[in-house]
C-alpha positions, 0 to 999 in steps of 0.5 A, a space after each residue: 855084451 849085445 846090449 852094451 855094443 847096442 847102446 855105444 852106438 844108439 847113445 851118440 846117434 840118438 843125442 845127434 838126432 835130437 839136437 838136429 830136429 829139435 835142438 833149436 827149440 831146447 834151452 841151449 844148457 839142455 842141449 849141451 847136456 844132452 850132447 855130453 851125456 850121450 858120449 859119456 853114456 857111451 863111455 860108460 857102456 864101453 867100460 861095462 863091455 871091457 869088464 864083460 869081455 871074455 873073448 872075440 865075439 860078433 854080434 849081429 844087430 839087424 839085416 842091412 844089405 841082402 841081394 842074391 848071394 851078397 849080404 852085409 848085415 849090421 854086424 858088430 866085432 868086439 875083439 881087443 883092437 876094436 874095444 880099446 879103440 871104443 874106450 879111447 874114442 869115447 873118453 876123449 871125445 867126452 873130454 872134448 864135448 864138454 870142452 866145447 861147452 866153454 869154447 862154444 859159449 859165445 857162438 850161434 848155431 849150438 844145436 848144429 854144432 853138438 848134432 855133428 859132433 855127436 854123429 861124428 862120434 857115432 861114425 867113428 865107432 860104426 867104423 871101429 866096431 864093424 865086422 864087415 867092410 860095408 858097414 866100416 865103409 858107412 862109418 868112414 864116409 860118416 867121418 868124411 861127412 861130419 868132418 866136411 860139415 864141422 871144418 866149415 861150421 863157420 860157412 859164412 867165411 869163404 876161407 872156412 867153407 873152402 877148407 870144408 870142401 878141400 877136405 870133402 874132395 881130397 879125402 874122395 880120392 882115397 874113398 874111391 879107391 877103398 870103395 873098389 877094393 871093397 867091391 873086388 874083395 867080394 868078387 874074390 872072396 864072396 863075403 864082406 866079413 872082415 874076419 873071414 877075409 882075413 883068413 883067406 889071403 892065401 886063396 888068392 895069388 899074391 899080386 892080387 893081395 897086393 893091388 888090394 893092399 895098395 887100394 886100401 892104402 889109398 884109402 888110408 892115405 886120404 883119411 888120415 892125411 898121408 902123402 900125397 893126399 895130406 893137403 886138406 889137414 892143415 886147412 882143416 884148422 879153419 873149424 872151431 878148435 874142439 872140431 880140430 881136437 876130435 879130428 886130429 885126436 880121436 876120430 878121422 885121421 886114425 881111421 886110416 891107421 885102424 884100417 890098416 891095422 884091422 887088414 894087416 893079417 890079409 896085407 901082412 904077407 905082401 912085402 910090396 904092400 908093407 914097404 909101401 906103407 912104411 915108405 908112406 909113413 916115413 915120408 909123410 912124418 918128415 914132411 910133416 915135421 919139416 913144415 911144423 918147423 916154419 909154421 906161425 899159426 898155433 894150430 897149424 903147427 899142431 897140424 903138421 904135427 899130426 900129420 907127422 905122427 899118424 906117419 910114425 903109425 904108418 911106419 909101424 904097421 909097415 914094419 910089422 909092428 901093429 902093436 906098437 903102432 896101436 900103441 902110439 895111436 892110444 897115446 897120441 890120442 891123449 897127448 895130442 888132444 891135451 895140445 890142441 885143448 891147451 891151444 884152444 885155452 891159449 887162442 881164447 886167452 889171446 882174443 882169438 889170436 893164433 900166430 905164435 909170434 904175437 903171444 908170449 908171457 903165458 906161463 904166468 898168466 895161465 899156470 894150468 895150461 902151461 903145466 898141461 901143455 908142458 906135459 903134452 909137448 914133453 909127450 910129443 917130443 918123445 923125452 924120456 919116460 913119457 907115454 910118447 917116448 915109449 910108443 915112438 921108441 917101440 916103432 923106430 925098434 921095430 924099423 931097426 929090427 926089420 933090418 935091410 937097406 930099405 927099413 935101415 933108412 927109414 929107421 934113420 929117417 925116423 931118427 931125424 923126424 924125432 929130432 926135428 919134432 923135439 925142435 918145434 915142440 919146444 920152439 912153440 912152447 917157448 914162443 907162446 908161454 916164454 918171455 913177456 906179453 899181455 895180459 891174458 883174456 878170462 874164458 870159461 874155466 871148464 875148459 882148463 878142467 878138461 886138461 889134467 886128466 889128459 895131461 896124466 894119461 899122455 905122461 904115464 900112458 907108457 905104463 899101458 905097455 910096458 917094454 918087453 924087456 920089463 914084461 911082455 907088454 899088456 897091449 902085446 897080450 891082450 892084442 894077441 887074439 886079434 893082431 898077427 903082429 909080425 914085429 921081429 924082437 930084439 934082445 934086452 940090450 939092443 933095446 935099451 941101445 935103441 931107447 938110449 939113442 932116441 932119448 939122445 936125440 930127443 934131448 938134443 933137439 930140445 937143447 937146439 930149441 932152447 939155444 935158439 928159442 930160449 931166454 933172450 934169443 927168444 926176442 931176436 927171433 920175435 924180430 927176424 919173424 917181422 921180415 918177409 919169409 923166404 928161402 927155406 923158411 918160405 918153402 916150409 911155411 908153405 908146406 913144400 909148395 905141394 898146394 901150388 904143385 897140385 893147382 898147376 898140375 891139377 886144378 888149373 888145367 881142370 879150370 881151363 878144360 871146364 871153361 872151355 867146355 862151358 864157354 866153347 862147347 855148352 854155350 858156344 856149340 849146344 846153348 847157340 844151336 838150341 837158341 838158333 833153332 829156337 829163332 828159326 822155329 819162332 821166325 816160322 811161326 810168325 811167317 805162318 801167323 801171317 795167313 791167320 789174318 781174317 780174310 776169307 780170299 786168303 783162306 780160299 787161296 790157301 785151300 787152293 794151293 794146299 789142294 794143288 800140293 796134294 794133286 801134285 803130289 798125287 800126280 808124280 806118285 801116278 806117273 812114277 
């Protein structure tokens, strides 16, 4: 097992290092092949580890940090949660790497791109396999750096560079809170081992556990783009589409959900933390869904969709349904990667046009892309019998079973969000693929070859965890040794009733989208889109004006303070004082320099004046 785990990490790291160091001197095809082979090699090792897995185990590869009583080695933990995450990450990222070969065919800096893409995978694998918090934090910051570099990959355009910086700075807010929580954990428990910390929650006061949980939640908010730290993710669409797919499906944004699931045994007993996680998730899910309703940019629709779906996962964790949240995380990885890769095919076919109101007629022009995109849309909308339906229903059922005014309200918010999700999903589908449009541009077909495997996994992903009234659930049994799932159970009849409600809500959303955007009504919507957005449309299009609010409350005061300190304090006081001192010193030097004129009489007079001063000083001292 140690060999498999070593290779799972080493292969992507090695691929990234080679491309970073000598990739520019290698033939482009060799550089691309190396990057793809590194990730697929890691996937093969993950499959071998899955086949050899018998029970959770910890493997120490090397000693990393050691000082007095503090130790944190390169310790990897293989349990059901980390194993399933590793399989998902390597498989989905492997498909994305191959897709990127076609998508980036005409772009420069291929070695930099694939080096960062490989290191991105390595950092995420470190995060999910880490057995101690410092190593997890290393992977956590690694995905943050790689996302910054890849979002701003086309950094010569100001908006792309700004988007990368925005993602980096926003996630640093949550990362700071997470870092404080890690240090506090060591101070409390005298260990950084995740396994040991999860077993010691009862040794500290409940208030301390709550405070720790809120710090970790703040970290998850930043990395997983949850309210109120969600503003970076829509702008992250400035990066290449394969980067968007990797961030949204298999790496970055799932890290926060993974963190809360991994630490659930510690925080699960705190009702305050669980309520905070659930409320954060429900609010984020509703926010993302409503914003997606009005977006015109195809990738921004999917970005807000990701914010919403990650919110569902956080809601599941907050309801104690960690297995359901993880189940949705896995299925979401398949259908969201499918949607982003399909969107990349559409954008390439439309000469890099991303406005969905300027598209149309692609159902016949791109039949393979349309079929795959339709499969992803069905899953995202939670249409019955798809993978997305089963995973989302499990979360909603957990919220209902939790009971009480709070969780009952969150269940209602989840249903409303599911309805909105179906509406914006099929709005996007009708506008992009319906009606008539220009002939699509040709693009590398290898991009479309990556879509069918993801479509099959998305559609039939529900088989990964059969509903409890049919069987105990494969994931539930598999995770029994890793997670203390606190989800309350429903009777088979109650489960069927809730599934019926969820199905009705999803189909109702589909019907509303068809009535508004289907057939001849699509042309009316295109005409309406030509007008300047106003009212609720402008409100949702601008993401509830949260960016404007942050600019008013935080950015502008900071800029004003920085301008005052710069112009008035730094230049007006510090620099001006130094300039004046330099001027006085220079003038004094020039005045003294006039005595160095070469005339003997002046020098004798100087000696006499100096002697007079000395004698005067001595006389003063003698008289005193």
